[in-house]
C-alpha positions as CSV (number, residue, x, y, z in Angstrom):
1,X,0.0,0.0,0.0
2,X,1.7,3.2,-1.2
3,X,2.1,6.0,1.3
4,X,3.2,9.4,0.2
5,X,4.0,12.5,2.3
6,X,1.5,15.3,1.8
7,X,2.7,18.8,2.4
8,X,-0.9,19.9,2.9
9,X,-1.5,17.6,5.9
10,X,2.2,17.4,7.0
11,X,2.1,13.6,7.2
12,X,2.3,10.4,5.1
13,X,-1.0,9.3,3.7
14,X,-2.2,6.3,1.8
15,X,-2.3,7.4,-1.8
16,X,-5.8,7.4,-3.3
17,X,-7.5,8.8,-6.3
18,X,-11.0,9.2,-7.6
19,X,-9.8,9.9,-11.2
20,X,-9.5,7.1,-13.7
21,X,-6.4,8.9,-15.0
22,X,-4.1,10.5,-12.4
23,X,-3.8,14.2,-12.8
24,X,-0.4,15.7,-12.0
25,X,0.8,19.3,-12.3
26,X,4.5,20.2,-12.2
27,X,5.9,23.7,-11.8
28,X,8.4,23.9,-14.7
29,X,11.4,26.1,-15.4
30,X,11.6,29.8,-16.1
31,X,13.6,29.8,-19.3
32,X,15.9,32.7,-19.1
33,X,19.1,30.7,-18.5
34,X,20.4,27.2,-18.3
35,X,18.7,25.2,-15.5
36,X,21.1,24.2,-12.8
37,X,21.4,20.8,-11.2
38,X,19.4,22.0,-8.1
39,X,16.5,22.6,-10.5
40,X,16.9,19.2,-12.0
41,X,16.9,17.5,-8.6
42,X,13.3,18.4,-8.3
43,X,12.4,17.3,-11.8
44,X,14.3,14.0,-11.2
45,X,12.3,13.4,-8.0
46,X,9.0,14.2,-9.7
47,X,9.9,12.0,-12.6
48,X,10.7,9.1,-10.2
49,X,7.2,9.6,-8.7
50,X,5.7,9.5,-12.2
51,X,7.5,6.4,-13.2
52,X,6.7,4.7,-9.8
53,X,3.0,5.4,-10.2
54,X,3.1,3.9,-13.7
55,X,5.0,0.9,-12.2
56,X,2.1,0.5,-9.8
57,X,-0.3,0.3,-12.7
58,X,-1.7,3.8,-12.8
59,X,-2.4,5.7,-16.0
60,X,-1.6,9.4,-15.7
61,X,-1.7,12.8,-17.4
62,X,0.9,15.3,-16.4
63,X,1.2,19.0,-17.2
64,X,4.5,21.0,-16.9
65,X,4.5,24.7,-17.6
66,X,7.3,26.6,-19.3
67,X,7.4,30.1,-17.7
68,X,8.4,32.4,-20.5
69,X,7.0,35.6,-19.1
70,X,6.0,37.3,-15.8
71,X,8.8,35.9,-13.6
72,X,10.3,38.9,-12.0
73,X,13.9,39.4,-10.9
74,X,15.0,38.2,-7.5
75,X,16.8,40.3,-4.9
76,X,19.4,38.9,-2.4
77,X,16.7,37.8,0.1
78,X,14.8,35.9,-2.7
79,X,11.9,38.4,-2.8
80,X,10.4,39.1,-6.1
81,X,10.7,42.8,-6.8
82,X,7.7,43.9,-8.9
83,X,8.6,47.6,-8.3
84,X,11.4,47.1,-10.9
85,X,8.8,45.9,-13.4
86,X,11.5,43.9,-15.2
87,X,11.4,40.2,-15.4
88,X,14.3,37.7,-15.7
89,X,13.7,37.0,-19.4
90,X,13.8,40.7,-20.3
91,X,17.0,41.1,-18.3
92,X,18.7,38.2,-20.1
93,X,17.4,39.4,-23.5
94,X,19.2,42.7,-22.9
95,X,22.4,40.9,-21.8
96,X,22.5,38.7,-24.9
97,X,21.1,41.3,-27.3
98,X,18.3,38.9,-28.4
99,X,14.6,39.1,-28.7
100,X,12.9,37.7,-25.6
101,X,11.2,35.0,-27.7
102,X,14.6,33.9,-28.9
103,X,15.9,33.7,-25.4
104,X,12.9,31.6,-24.5
105,X,13.4,29.3,-27.5
106,X,17.2,28.9,-26.7
107,X,16.8,28.0,-23.1
108,X,13.7,25.9,-23.6
109,X,15.6,23.7,-26.1
110,X,18.6,23.5,-23.7
111,X,16.2,22.4,-20.9
112,X,14.6,19.7,-23.0
113,X,18.0,18.4,-24.1
114,X,19.2,18.2,-20.4
115,X,15.9,16.6,-19.4
116,X,16.4,13.9,-22.0
117,X,19.9,13.2,-20.9
118,X,18.6,12.6,-17.4
119,X,16.0,10.2,-18.6
120,X,13.2,12.5,-17.4
121,X,10.0,11.6,-19.2
122,X,8.4,14.4,-21.2
123,X,5.0,15.1,-19.7
124,X,1.8,14.7,-21.7
125,X,1.4,18.5,-21.8
126,X,4.5,20.8,-21.9
127,X,3.0,24.2,-22.2
128,X,4.2,27.8,-22.5
129,X,2.7,30.5,-20.4
130,X,2.7,32.9,-23.3
131,X,0.4,30.6,-25.2
132,X,-2.2,30.8,-22.5
133,X,-2.6,34.5,-21.8
134,X,-6.3,34.5,-22.7
135,X,-7.0,31.7,-20.2
136,X,-5.2,33.7,-17.5
137,X,-7.3,36.7,-18.2
138,X,-10.5,34.6,-18.1
139,X,-9.6,33.5,-14.5
140,X,-8.7,37.1,-13.5
141,X,-12.1,38.3,-14.8
142,X,-13.8,35.6,-12.7
143,X,-11.9,36.7,-9.6
144,X,-12.8,40.3,-10.2
145,X,-16.5,39.3,-10.6
146,X,-16.4,37.3,-7.4
147,X,-14.8,40.1,-5.4
148,X,-11.5,38.3,-4.8
149,X,-9.5,40.7,-7.0
150,X,-9.4,44.5,-7.8
151,X,-7.9,46.9,-10.2
152,X,-5.5,49.4,-8.5
153,X,-5.2,53.1,-9.4
154,X,-2.0,52.2,-11.4
155,X,-4.1,49.6,-13.3
156,X,-2.4,46.6,-11.8
157,X,-4.7,43.8,-10.7
158,X,-4.3,42.1,-7.3
159,X,-5.7,39.2,-5.5
160,X,-7.1,40.4,-2.2
161,X,-5.7,37.9,0.3
162,X,-7.9,38.9,3.2
163,X,-10.9,37.8,1.3
164,X,-9.6,34.2,1.1
165,X,-10.2,32.7,4.5
166,X,-7.9,29.7,4.2
167,X,-4.9,31.6,3.0
168,X,-1.7,30.0,4.5
169,X,-3.2,26.5,4.8
170,X,-0.3,24.9,2.8
171,X,2.6,26.7,4.2
172,X,1.2,27.3,7.7
173,X,1.9,31.0,7.4
174,X,-0.6,33.5,8.8
175,X,-1.2,37.0,7.4
176,X,-0.1,38.7,10.6
177,X,3.3,36.9,10.4
178,X,4.1,37.7,6.8
179,X,6.9,40.1,6.0
180,X,6.2,43.0,3.7
181,X,7.5,42.5,0.2
182,X,7.4,38.6,0.3
183,X,7.8,36.7,-3.0
184,X,5.4,37.8,-5.7
185,X,4.4,41.1,-4.0
186,X,4.9,44.7,-4.7
187,X,7.7,46.6,-3.0
188,X,5.9,48.5,-0.2
189,X,8.0,51.6,-0.2
190,X,7.7,52.2,-3.9
191,X,4.1,51.3,-4.4
192,X,2.5,51.5,-0.9
193,X,-0.5,53.4,-2.2
194,X,-1.3,51.0,-5.0
195,X,-2.7,48.1,-3.0
196,X,-5.4,47.6,-0.4
197,X,-3.1,45.3,1.6
198,X,0.7,44.9,1.5
199,X,0.2,41.1,1.2
200,X,-2.1,41.2,-1.9
201,X,-0.3,39.5,-4.8
202,X,-0.2,40.4,-8.5
203,X,-2.5,38.8,-11.0
204,X,-1.8,41.3,-13.8
205,X,0.9,43.9,-14.2
206,X,0.2,46.9,-16.5
207,X,3.4,48.1,-18.1
208,X,3.6,49.6,-21.6
209,X,7.4,49.5,-21.5
210,X,7.6,45.7,-21.0
211,X,8.7,43.9,-24.1
212,X,6.3,41.0,-23.7
213,X,2.9,42.6,-23.2
214,X,-0.8,42.0,-24.1
215,X,-4.0,44.0,-24.1
216,X,-6.6,43.3,-21.4
217,X,-9.5,45.5,-22.5
218,X,-12.1,43.7,-20.3
219,X,-10.3,44.8,-17.1
220,X,-8.0,47.6,-18.1
221,X,-10.3,50.2,-19.6
222,X,-7.6,52.6,-20.6
223,X,-6.2,49.9,-23.1
224,X,-2.8,49.9,-21.3
225,X,-1.0,46.7,-22.1
226,X,0.6,44.4,-19.5
227,X,1.5,40.8,-18.6
228,X,0.4,38.2,-16.1
229,X,1.7,37.7,-12.6
230,X,3.7,34.5,-12.1
231,X,1.2,32.6,-9.9
232,X,-1.8,32.9,-12.2
233,X,0.0,31.0,-15.0
234,X,0.0,27.7,-13.2
235,X,-3.7,28.0,-12.1
236,X,-4.7,28.6,-15.7
237,X,-2.7,25.8,-17.2
238,X,-3.7,23.2,-14.7
239,X,-7.4,24.2,-15.2
240,X,-7.1,24.2,-18.9
241,X,-5.2,21.0,-19.5
242,X,-6.1,18.8,-16.6
243,X,-9.8,19.5,-15.9
244,X,-10.8,21.2,-19.2
245,X,-12.4,24.0,-17.1
246,X,-10.9,26.7,-19.3
247,X,-11.2,27.2,-23.0
248,X,-10.0,30.6,-24.2
249,X,-12.5,33.2,-22.8
250,X,-14.8,30.5,-21.5
251,X,-14.7,29.2,-17.9
252,X,-16.6,26.0,-17.0
253,X,-16.8,25.9,-13.2
254,X,-18.7,22.7,-13.1
255,X,-16.0,20.9,-15.1
256,X,-13.3,21.6,-12.6
257,X,-12.1,18.5,-10.8
258,X,-9.5,18.4,-8.0
259,X,-6.2,17.2,-9.3
260,X,-4.3,14.3,-7.7
261,X,-0.8,15.7,-7.2
262,X,0.8,19.1,-7.5
263,X,4.6,19.0,-7.5
264,X,7.5,21.4,-7.2
265,X,10.5,22.4,-5.1
266,X,10.1,23.2,-1.5
267,X,10.9,26.9,-2.3
268,X,7.6,26.9,-4.3
269,X,5.5,26.2,-1.2
270,X,5.4,29.9,-0.3
271,X,4.4,32.1,-1.9
272,X,3.9,30.4,-5.3
273,X,1.8,27.4,-4.3
274,X,0.0,29.2,-1.6
275,X,-1.1,31.8,-4.1
276,X,-2.1,29.2,-6.6
277,X,-4.4,27.6,-4.1
278,X,-6.0,30.9,-3.2
279,X,-6.8,32.0,-6.7
280,X,-7.8,28.5,-8.0
281,X,-10.1,27.7,-5.0
282,X,-11.5,31.2,-5.0
283,X,-12.5,30.7,-8.6
284,X,-13.7,27.1,-8.4
285,X,-15.0,26.7,-4.8
286,X,-13.2,23.2,-4.8
287,X,-10.0,21.8,-3.4
288,X,-7.2,22.5,-5.8
289,X,-5.1,19.4,-5.3
290,X,-5.3,16.3,-3.0
291,X,-1.6,15.8,-2.6
292,X,1.3,18.3,-2.6
293,X,4.7,16.8,-3.3
294,X,7.8,18.9,-2.7
295,X,11.5,18.2,-3.2
296,X,14.0,19.5,-0.6
297,X,16.9,21.7,-1.6
298,X,20.2,20.5,-3.0
299,X,23.0,22.1,-1.0
300,X,26.5,23.2,-1.9
301,X,28.8,23.4,1.2
302,X,25.7,23.6,3.4
303,X,24.0,26.4,1.4
304,X,21.1,26.3,-1.0
305,X,22.2,26.1,-4.6
306,X,21.1,29.2,-6.5
307,X,22.0,31.3,-9.4
308,X,22.0,34.5,-7.4
309,X,24.8,33.1,-5.2
310,X,26.7,31.7,-8.1
311,X,27.2,28.3,-6.3
312,X,25.7,26.0,-8.9
313,X,26.6,23.5,-11.6
314,X,24.7,22.8,-14.9
315,X,24.4,19.4,-16.5
316,X,27.0,20.6,-19.1
317,X,29.4,21.4,-16.3
318,X,29.1,17.8,-15.0
319,X,29.7,16.4,-18.5
320,X,32.8,18.5,-18.9
321,X,34.1,16.9,-15.8
322,X,33.6,13.5,-17.3
323,X,30.3,12.5,-15.6
324,X,27.2,11.1,-17.2
325,X,23.9,12.9,-16.4
326,X,22.8,9.5,-15.2
327,X,25.4,9.6,-12.5
328,X,23.7,12.7,-11.2
329,X,20.3,11.1,-11.4
330,X,21.6,8.2,-9.3
331,X,23.0,10.7,-6.8
332,X,19.7,12.5,-6.4
333,X,17.9,9.2,-5.9
334,X,20.4,7.9,-3.4
335,X,19.0,10.5,-1.0
336,X,15.3,10.7,0.1
337,X,13.4,13.5,-1.7
338,X,12.5,15.0,1.7
339,X,16.2,15.3,2.7
340,X,18.6,18.0,1.8
341,X,21.4,16.5,-0.3
342,X,24.8,18.1,0.1
343,X,26.3,18.0,-3.4
344,X,30.1,17.3,-3.8
345,X,32.1,16.0,-6.8
346,X,33.3,13.2,-4.4
347,X,29.7,12.1,-3.7
348,X,28.9,12.2,-7.4
349,X,31.9,10.0,-8.2
350,X,30.7,7.5,-5.6
351,X,27.3,7.6,-7.2
352,X,29.0,7.0,-10.6
353,X,30.8,3.9,-9.3
354,X,27.6,2.4,-7.8
355,X,25.7,3.1,-11.0
356,X,28.3,1.5,-13.1
357,X,28.3,-1.6,-10.9
358,X,24.6,-2.0,-11.6
359,X,25.0,-1.2,-15.3
360,X,27.9,-3.6,-15.8
361,X,26.2,-6.4,-13.9
362,X,23.0,-6.1,-16.0
363,X,24.9,-6.2,-19.3
364,X,26.7,-9.3,-18.0
365,X,23.4,-10.9,-17.0
366,X,22.2,-10.4,-20.6
367,X,25.2,-12.4,-21.9
368,X,24.7,-15.3,-19.5
369,X,24.2,-18.8,-21.0
370,X,22.1,-20.6,-18.5
371,X,23.2,-23.9,-17.1
372,X,21.1,-26.1,-14.9
373,X,24.1,-27.1,-12.9
374,X,24.5,-23.5,-11.8
375,X,22.9,-22.0,-8.7
376,X,19.6,-20.2,-8.4
377,X,19.6,-16.7,-6.9
378,X,16.7,-16.3,-4.6
379,X,14.9,-13.1,-5.9
380,X,12.4,-13.3,-3.0
381,X,15.2,-12.2,-0.6
382,X,15.3,-8.8,-2.4
383,X,12.2,-8.0,-4.5
384,X,9.6,-7.8,-1.6
385,X,12.0,-5.6,0.4
386,X,12.7,-3.4,-2.6
387,X,9.0,-2.9,-3.2
388,X,8.3,-2.3,0.5
389,X,10.9,0.5,0.6
390,X,9.3,2.3,-2.3
391,X,5.8,1.9,-0.9
392,X,7.0,3.8,2.2
393,X,7.1,7.4,0.8
394,X,9.5,6.5,-2.0
395,X,12.4,5.4,0.2
396,X,14.9,5.4,-2.7
397,X,18.1,5.2,-0.6
398,X,16.9,1.9,1.0
399,X,15.6,0.5,-2.3
400,X,19.0,1.3,-3.9
401,X,20.9,-0.4,-1.1
402,X,18.8,-3.5,-1.4
403,X,19.4,-3.6,-5.2
404,X,23.1,-3.1,-4.8
405,X,23.2,-6.1,-2.4
406,X,21.4,-8.1,-5.1
407,X,24.0,-7.1,-7.6
408,X,26.8,-7.9,-5.2
409,X,25.4,-11.4,-4.8
410,X,25.2,-12.0,-8.5
411,X,28.8,-11.0,-8.8
412,X,29.7,-13.4,-5.9
413,X,28.2,-16.2,-7.9
414,X,30.4,-15.2,-10.8
415,X,27.2,-15.1,-13.0
416,X,26.9,-18.9,-12.7
417,X,23.1,-18.7,-12.3
418,X,20.3,-20.4,-14.1
419,X,17.2,-18.2,-13.3
420,X,18.2,-15.5,-15.8
421,X,14.6,-14.7,-16.6
422,X,13.7,-13.8,-13.0
423,X,16.9,-11.7,-12.6
424,X,16.2,-9.9,-15.9
425,X,12.7,-9.1,-14.8
426,X,13.9,-7.6,-11.5
427,X,16.5,-5.5,-13.4
428,X,13.7,-4.4,-15.8
429,X,11.4,-3.4,-12.9
430,X,14.3,-1.6,-11.2
431,X,15.3,0.4,-14.3
432,X,11.7,1.2,-15.3
433,X,11.6,3.4,-12.2
434,X,15.2,4.4,-11.5
435,X,16.3,4.7,-15.2
436,X,20.0,4.9,-14.5
437,X,21.3,2.2,-16.9
438,X,22.9,3.5,-20.0
439,X,22.1,1.2,-23.0
440,X,24.5,2.9,-25.5
441,X,26.6,0.5,-27.5
442,X,30.2,0.3,-26.5
443,X,32.6,2.2,-28.8
444,X,34.9,0.3,-31.0
445,X,38.2,-0.6,-29.3
446,X,41.3,0.4,-31.4
447,X,43.3,-2.6,-32.8
448,X,46.4,-1.5,-31.0
449,X,44.6,-2.0,-27.6
450,X,43.0,-5.3,-28.7
451,X,46.5,-6.6,-29.8
452,X,47.9,-5.8,-26.3
453,X,44.9,-7.4,-24.6
454,X,45.2,-10.6,-26.7
455,X,49.0,-10.8,-26.0
456,X,48.2,-10.3,-22.3
457,X,45.7,-13.2,-22.4
458,X,48.3,-15.5,-24.0
459,X,50.8,-14.5,-21.2
460,X,48.2,-15.2,-18.5
461,X,47.5,-18.7,-20.0
462,X,51.2,-19.3,-19.9
463,X,51.2,-18.3,-16.2
464,X,53.6,-15.4,-17.1
465,X,51.7,-13.0,-14.8
466,X,54.6,-10.5,-14.4
467,X,54.7,-9.7,-18.2
468,X,50.9,-9.8,-18.3
469,X,50.7,-7.1,-15.6
470,X,53.1,-4.9,-17.7
471,X,50.8,-5.1,-20.6
472,X,47.9,-4.1,-18.3
473,X,49.9,-1.1,-17.3
474,X,50.5,-0.2,-20.9
475,X,46.8,-0.4,-21.7
476,X,46.0,1.8,-18.8
477,X,48.5,4.4,-20.0
478,X,46.6,4.5,-23.3
479,X,43.4,5.5,-21.3
480,X,41.8,2.0,-21.4
481,X,40.9,-0.4,-18.7
482,X,40.9,-4.2,-19.0
483,X,38.7,-6.5,-16.9
484,X,39.3,-10.2,-16.7
485,X,36.2,-12.4,-17.3
486,X,35.7,-16.2,-17.2
487,X,35.6,-16.3,-21.0
488,X,38.3,-13.8,-21.8
489,X,38.4,-10.0,-21.1
490,X,36.4,-6.8,-21.4
491,X,37.9,-3.5,-22.4
492,X,36.5,0.0,-21.6
493,X,37.8,3.5,-22.3
494,X,38.6,5.3,-19.1
495,X,36.3,8.2,-18.1
496,X,38.3,11.1,-16.8
497,X,36.8,12.4,-13.6
498,X,37.7,15.6,-11.8
499,X,37.1,15.4,-8.0
C-alpha cells in the first residue's frame, strides 16, 4: 500500500484517487538561462514519482509549464521585486542582445536536451505561459467578478488575500506573520498606495514598457497593455489541460475536478503554491489538489544552490568533468526526496561507481548462457523488500541499497546462475523506475589495444603474470581499462573524472 508524504497535511497518507487517469501538475522552469542541477533534482524526483505510479499500474496525465513571461527578478533575500517591473527574461534578452522570444526558445531547447539526458520523461502537456494568456485573463475576470480581485489606481490587478479565509493552509503562514515584500508582492515603499493590503499579490501587471505585453480590454479600460503575474500562470494551465475547465475566454466551473498531485521544489510552497491555491479555489470553490509533493533543496557546502549566489553547476558542467547525467540522477535518488542532499564531486563520483556496478552487472546478465548445474539466486530475498521500501514514501536510498546487495550477490556467484529470466525481470522493474542504466553501445576498441589485450591473455594462459601485468599497465597508460572475465576479457575506455 503506497504511502506518500502530503505537504498539505504534514504527514504520510495512503495514496488514493477518484480519477480514472491520475492528474499531476508540475511547476516547470523559467527559461531565461540554463537550468542548474538543483532545479533538475526536483524534476528527477517528480519523474521518479511519475515512473513509480506507472509501475504500480496507474495511467496518468501530467502538465508541466514553461514560464516564458512574468517571472520577476529576485533580490538577495529571494523576494520578487515587482517595483522594478522587469522580469528575468527581459534582463537576459538585454544581456544577450536577443529578442525575448529567442531567449525563451534557446533555453527551452537547452532544458529539454538536459531533461532527455537525465532520462526524465516528457509530460503529456509541456505548455508555455505565453500561449495561455487568454485563459489567465479569463480567471482574473472571474476573480474580479467574485470580489476576490481588484484593479488598482496604477491599473495593476491584485488578489485580495484577506478575502480568502484559508490563506496559508499549505505553508502554515498567517497573514499577521508575513513580511512586507514577500515573494510575488509589490515593494511596499515604492508602491505602498497601489494596493489595499501589502500582502495582496499580483494577477496582472500593467506596463507599456515591458517587451512582452498583451492588451486586457475587459479589465484595463484605458487599453494599457501588460503581462500576467507568475502565480496565475499555473492555475490557468492546470485548469485548462487537466480538468478542461478553461477554453479561451470561457470558464466552465462545473467541469473543474480536484487534481491528484501538485509538485515542485520546497521553495515553491510559499508564496507560489499558496497563491495558486488561493486564486484557484476562490475561482472554483473546490479543493485544488489532493496531494502536494515537494523536493527538498540541493546544498553546496551547506548552502542552498542558487544562481543569485553563483554556487551552482549545470548538466553541461558535469559532462565537462567526465560524468554522465545518469550519475547525477543516481546521486539524487540515493537521498530521500524530503532530505537536503549536500552535493560534492566526491559524492557524485561515488554515485557513478555504484551506478556502473549495476549497469555492468546487468549487461553481463544479458550475456549469461544458463546452465542447470549453476545456482539459483533467490529473488524473494530482495524484491519484496525493494517494493516495500518504495511503498513507504519512495524510500529510494533503502531501495538502492537492497538492489546493490542483489548485484553484489550476482557477482559473488560469478554469474553462474540459471534463473536468468527472473533476474532480468527484476532488473527491468528496477530500471523502469530508476532509469540509471545506459544502454548505449560500447565504442569500438582500437586494434592496438586489442592486440595488447590478446597478448596479455596468452601470457596469462602461460602463467607469465609479471609480463601480463606490464601489458595491463601499458593499456592503462593509453586510457583504457581491461577487466578479466571467465571467457576472456572486457575493455573499456577510461572516463576522466575531476574530483
